[in-house]
N, C-alpha and C positions, 0 to 999 in steps of 0.2 A: 300422575305427578311424581311419584317415587322414581319412575323410569327416567323422567326428564332430569331429576336431580342426580341420579346415578350416572346418567350419560354425561352431564356437565362435570361431575367429579372425575370421571374417567378421562374425559377430554383434557381437563386441566392437569391431571397427573401425567398423561402422555406428553402434553406440550411441555411441561416442566422438565421431564426426563430427557426429551429430545433436545432441549436447549443446551444441554451439556456439550453436545457436539458442535454447537454453533460458534464456539470460540475459535479464533484463528489458531493454527498450529504454531506452537512455540518452537523456534529453531535456535540452535546454539550459534548459528553463523550470521543471521540477518537480524539486526536490531530494528524494531518498529517503534516509531514515536508513539507514546501513549497518552499524551495530553490532548487537549481540545484542538479542533481544526484552527481556530483563531490563534491559539498559542503556537501551533505548528508554523503558521505564516510568520509570526514574530521571531520564533527561534531560527527559522531558515534565513531570515534577513540578518539576524545577529551573527549566525555562523557563516554567512555568505555561502550557503549551499542551496542547490536546487532540491526540489521535492519530487518524490514519486508517490502518487496516490494510487493505492491498490484497491480497486473496487471489487468486492468479493461477497459471497453469500454462503451460508452453511449448506444449502441444498445444491450448490453449484459444483458438479464433479470436476471440471477443469480448474476451478478455483482451488479445490483441495489438492489437485495434482500439482499446481504451481507452488503451493505451500510445501508439499512433501518432497518434491523433486528439485525444483529450481531454487527455492529459498533456503534449502539445506546445504547448498554448495558452498564450501569454505572460501574458495577463491572469489566467487561472486559476493559473498558476504563481506569480505574484506574490502573489495572495491566499492560496494554500496556504502559501507560505513565511512569510508574516506571521502566520498563525493556527494552523498545525498542524505536527506532525511526521508524516511519511508513511513507512510501513514496508511493504515488499513481502514478502508471505508466500508463498514457493514451496511449493505444496501437495504437491509430489512429493518433498520432503525430509522426513527424520524430524522435525526441528524444526517444519517447516511442518505436518505431519500432527497433531502434538501441539496446535498452536495452533488448527487447524481443529476438532479434537475439543473443545477448551476452549470455543469459541464456537458449536459446533454449526452450522458453515457447510456448506451443502448445494448451493449454486449458485455457479458461477464465471463471471465475476469477481464478487466481493462486496467492497464497500467498507464497512468497519465503522468508525463514528465512536465513539471511546472517550475518556471523560474519566477520567484516572487517579484522580480523587477519587470519582466517582460511578458509574463503570462505563459500559456501553454506552448511547449516547444516540441512535444512528441507524444504519441499515443500508440499503445500496443494492445490489440484486441486478441483475446484468447490465450492459450498456453504457449510459453516459450521455454526451451531448454536453457540452462544457466549460461553456457558458453555463448550461444547465439544472442541471448538478451544482453550480456555484457558487451559484446561487440557493437550491438545496435546503440546501446547507451553511450559507448565511447564515441561513436559517430556523432550523436546528438551533442555531446560535450564539446567536441571539436568544432562542429558547425556553429554552435551558438555561444562559444567561448564560456562554457560553464565550469571551467576548472576552478576549484576552490583555491584561494590564495594560501601559500605556504610562507612561513617566516624563515628567512635564512640570513644570518648575520644582521638581523634588525631590519632587513629590507623585505618588502613584500614582492614575491615573484610568482609568476604562473608556472605551473608544471609543464 
């Protein structure tokens, strides 16, 4: 009985310490939306921006590489801030599992480009370098007319 209790205590301690690495990498360049998924949808409609859902996991090597190499790129960060709301979906949480099921995500990382008005408009599976990802997102923006409106002299114009 003592061995079982000791095993459970060690397991809980190890699990607790390993969870410190499960947080997404914080970058100075890309801002991730931190509210709930439902609030994300409302905020995207309010700001008239498309959404990027970043499906990731702490145990996923390519997910970590995407955070460390792609999302730390300053140029990409500025582009994303101006054009998208980005939401990290931790696939190991109950909320994350529900969103994974909703969009039938089967590869990690996956970046899903989502327009609140018309639904999914793009999907990127795996790791992408910053420059390539930005070019692909620009193509999706042009194809689906996802340019956020800018105000100029009181008029709303597309970029």
